[in-house]
N, C-alpha and C positions, 0 to 999 in steps of 0.2 A: 354206436351212436351216429357216426357219419353216414352209415348205410341207411338208418331210419330217417335222417334228415333228407338224404337224396330221394328216398321213396316218397316222402311227404312233399318234397318240391315237385316231383313228377306227378303226383296225384293232383296237386294244386293246378299245374299247368294243363293237365287232362280235363279237369273240371271247367277250367276257364274256356278251353277250346270248344267244349260241348256247349257251354252257355253262348259262346260267340257264334257258333254255327246255328244254334236255336234262333238267335236274333236275325241272322240273315235269312233263314227260312221264312220267318214270320214277315220280315220286312219286305221281302220280294213277293210274298203271296198277297196279292191285292185283294183276294176274296176273303182273307181271314177275317174273323170277327174282331172289330176294332176294340171292343171292350176287353177281350182276351189279350190282345196285343198290349193295350195299355197297362194291364195288370202285370204282364211280364216285365214291361219296361220299369214299372214301379218298383218291382222286386229287385231287379238287377241294378237299377240306377241309384237305389238307396243301400246297396249292399257294399260294405267297406272292403270286404275281401275281393270282391269283383273288380272294384275301382283300383285297389293295389295291384291286382293282376294286369289291368290294362296299362298302368304306369310302367311295369316290369317287362311285360311281354309284347304289348302292341300299343305303344304310347301315342301313336297318331290316330288310333281308332276313334278316340273322343272327338276328333274333328269331324268324323262322319256321323257319329251318334247325335251331336247337337243339332244336325239337320233332320233328325227324326221327328215326326209330329207327336210329341209327347209332352205332357205337363211336367214331367220329372227331369227334362234335360237341363234345366237351370241347377237343379240340385246335383246332377251328375257333374257338370263342369266346375261348380264350386267345390265339391269334394274333391275332384280331380286336382285342381289348382293347389288347394291346401295341403293335400297329401304329397303332391309333387314337390312343393317348397320344402317339406320336411323329409324328403327322401333324397340323400345326397348323390344317389345314382340316377336320378330322374332326368329325362331329356330337357325338361323345362329349366332346371338348374344349370345344365351344360349350355343351353342357349344364353341364359343370363350371364354366365361366367365369360362367354365368348364375346360380350359386347364391351368395348372400351367406352365408358361414358364420357371421357373427355373429347374423344374424336367422333363418336356417333351422334352425340346430342349437341349440335351446333345450332344456336338461336339466330344466327345470321343467314342460315340456309337449312330449310327443312329437309331431313334425310329419313325416308321411310325405312323401317326395318327390312333387312334383306329377306327374300322369300325362302332362302335355305334354312332360315330359323323358323320353321314351319309353325310352331305353336304361338310364339310372340307375334309373328306376322299375321296369323289368323285372328288373334285377339285384337291387334291394334290397327290392321289396315283400314278398318272402318271403326272408328272410336265409338260410335253409337252402339255397336255390338257389345263392346266392354261395359258401356253405361247399362245397357238393357240386362246384361247377365251379372251385374254388380260384381265385377272380378276383384275390386278393391277389398271386399269383405273376406273372402278365403285367405288372401294374402296377409291382410292385416291381423286376421284371427290366428294364423300360423305364427306370426312373429310374436304376437302376445302370448301365445302358448309356450313358446320356447323361453321367453323372458320369465314367465311364471314358473317354468321348470327350474331355471337357474336360481330363482329365489329360494328354492327348497334344498339347494345344495350347500353344504357346509363350506366347502372349498370352491368357490365360484371362480373359474379360471379368467373370467372377464374383469375380476378385481385384481389380477396379478399385473405386474409391470408390463407396459406395452413395448413390444419389439417390432421393428420394421418388417420383419419376416413373418408376421402373425396372420397372414392371408388364409392359410389353411384353417386356422381356428375360426375365423370369421365365417368361412364357407361352411364349416361343420355344423355350426349352430344356425346358419341360414338367416340370421338377422339382417346382415349386410345385403344379402341377396334381396331380401324382402324391401329394403329401402330402394335398392337398384330398380325393382319392378315398379315401385311407385314413381320413380324418376322417369322411367320409360313411359309410363301411363300418363303422367301430367304433361310430359313433353308432347306427346301425340294429341292430347286433349287441347293444349294451347294452339298448335298449328292447325288442327282440324276445326278450331273454333267451337268446341263444345261447350254448351252453356250449362255447365254443372261443375261442382268443385271436385267431384269424384272421391269424396271423403279423404282428402289429403289430410284431414285432421287426425287420421290414425297416427300420423308422425308425433302428435302431441301425447297420444297414449304410449307411443314407444319410449319417448323421453321421460314420461312420468314413471314408468316402470323400471327404466334404466337407473333413474335417481333413486328409487326405492330400494334397488339391488345394490347400490353402491356403497361398498364397506371394505375399502383396501386396508391392508396392514402397512402403516406408514413407517414402520421400522425397516421394512424392506422394499417399500415403494417410495420413490423420490418425489415429493409433492412439487418440487421445482421444475420437473420435466415439462416439456410442451404438452405431452400426453402421459400423465402419471400411470394410468391404467388403460386396458383395453376398452373399458367402458367410456373413458374420456374420448378416445379415438372415434368410437361409434357416435357419440354425441357431435363431434366436430363434423363428421360426414352427414349427419341429418341437418345440422345448421347450414352446411355448404349447399345441400340440395334446396332448402328453403330460400336461401340467398340467390341461387341461380334462377329459381322460378320467378322471383320478383324482379330480378335484374334483367330478365328477357324482354321487358318492356322497352328497354333502350333500343332493341333490334327489330321490333314488330312494327310493321307499317300497315295501317288500315285493317288491324286485326281486332276482332270483337273485344278481346280482353284488354285492349288499350283504352276503351271508352269508360273512364273512371270520372264521373262527375258528381262526386259526393264530398261534403265538407266534414261529415262526422264518420267515424269508423264504425260501422254496423254491418251485420251479416248481409252479404250480397252473393247468394248462393250460385248465381250464374256467372260469376266473375272469379277466375282462379287467381289473379293477381291480388285482389282484395282479400280472398280466402287465405292466401298464403301469408299476407301481412298479419292477419289475425292469428294464424297458427304460429307465426315467428314470435309475436308478442307473448303468446301463451308459453311457448317453449322457454323463452328467455325468463319468464317469471318463475317457471318450475325449476330451472337451473339455478337461478340466484337464491331461491328459497331452500335449496337442497344442501346437503353436507359436502358437496364438491368443494375443491380448494378455491380460495379467493382469486388466486393467480388464474385459474382456468375460467372462472366466471368473468373476470376482467378481459380475458383473451376472447371470449365470446361476445362480450359487449363491444370490444374493439371491432370485431367483424360486423357487428350489427350497425354501428355508427359509420363505419367506413362505407358500407352500402348506402346508408342515408346521404352521406356527403356526395358520393358518387351519382346519385339520382338528382341531388339539387344542382350539381355542376353540369348535368346533362339535360337541363331544362325539363326535368320530370318532377317539378315542385310539388305537384298534387300527390303523387305517390310518396314522395319524401315526407310531406306533412301527415300523411296517414301513418307512415311508419313511426313518426314521433309521437302520435297518439297511441299507437299499439304498444310501444315500449313503455309509456307512461302508465297505461292501465293494465299492462299484461294481457292484452286482447282487445276486445271491444270497449267502448265507453260504458257499457252496461256493467263492466265488472266493478266490483268493490275496490276502493282505493287502499293499497297495502303500504302502510307507513314504513315498515322495516325494509321492504323490497325498494321503495323509492329512496329511502336514505342511502342505500347501497349505491344505486345508480347515480344519485346527485353527488355523492362523495367521489365516485369514479370519474364523473364528467369534469369535476372541478380539478381533478389531479392529472387527467389524461393529457400527455405533453406532445402528441403528435402534431405536427405543423398544420396539417390539413384540418385537423379537428378544431384548432384555434379559431378558424374562419367562422365556424357555426356554434362556437361554444355558448355565446350569449343567448342565441335563440333556443338551444337545447336546454340550457339551465332554466331560462324563463318558463318553458312549457313545463318541465318537470316540477318546479317549485310551486307553480299556480295549481297544478293537479294535486300536489301534496297538500296545499292549504285549503282545499276543499273540505277536507275531513279532519285537518289537523291544525294546529297552531304553531308559531315560530318556535316555541319552547319544545316542540317534539322532534326538533332535529337533533340528531345524535352527533357526539364528538367523532371525528375531528372537525365536523362542520361548524363554522362560526358565522354569526349574522348581526346585523345592525340594522334597525328600522329607522327610516327618515321619511316621515309623511306616508305617502302612499307607495313608497319604494323600499326595497329591502336590499342591502348589500350582503353578499354571501361569499364565503371562501372557505378554504381548508387551513388548518393551523399551519401546515408545513409548506404551503405555496408561496413562491416568491412573486408571482405576478398579481396584478391588481384584482380587487374584488369584483364580482359580477353584479351589476345593478339589475334587479328584478322589478318590473312594473307589476304591482299586484292587481289582478283583475277583480272587479266587483262580482 
């Protein structure tokens, strides 16, 4: 059996080298018929086995092939990236693993990826290249594929209890690597002032699929842990990335993405900060409407509102106001109003006892309640929320709170 596998492996390598030499021959022959060359490239660049062989045997060859004058080189790079992320032995994954996100991605001082990380450097040294080749698609699709595979497994290990030494598991399924790739991509997009959101909304899809897969056995998983399951930890990492992208505005001077002159939260595809706020709102709505524990949902809401307060205190009120809209609607203002979702956030906001939060509590509650009342009436508030109407004002509180009720001015 082992001998047969060894022969098969040698045959695969031999076939690959023959194809590779065939490419070199045609590429160097300037008199070759261009139609014949393009047909060869079409057959090779769309051949899955050929691409797998490149990843295993000559991983940097792709950097030369994308310079070939062929219609199919975009397909080649996209297939290469997708299969590389799903291959634990790939050079791409090794390069991603060798980047410390906390030290490499400083928003106070732009740091370009080192040249020795040849694939990532090639992709991100000029972010327009990454945009033109739509590198977000193969990585996003690879993560979605992994999550879909996990949904079909009876014993999904990501529903098991989270342990601090679980790094190897995260790498095995490459979901975390995909999130890191997006983090690198958006970091470079912000500093190189690319006027496109680079489909950071893939993170919303990741969160939706994680929440669909979430089904832990709470007889062996402690729902009171900071991260009850490995899925909880993955969600925390995604939230942290979104927070970082929005918070970057505190450190950017005269950067295109700091030009935010809108009062309503609507799609602004050329602005990464605005797109991140919309994505963050969507992600929070997905999490709150899921079957994750209330404690974890409140933990994520705490992170959201801590960022809001941080921005307001840093004289980034415009961004803070957009964040408040984003959490109220779960995305843009075009989203339908979800009464159950808003009931949860209002209840949380009334009871959240952090000192910094108390400074902004009235403003937050006023916004949330007025959005709620656009499609609901006061009787639609759920316990433990209690209220009392006085003319055009409403006093609102939770049954167990010791502090005074919040007075809400009802907007017409």
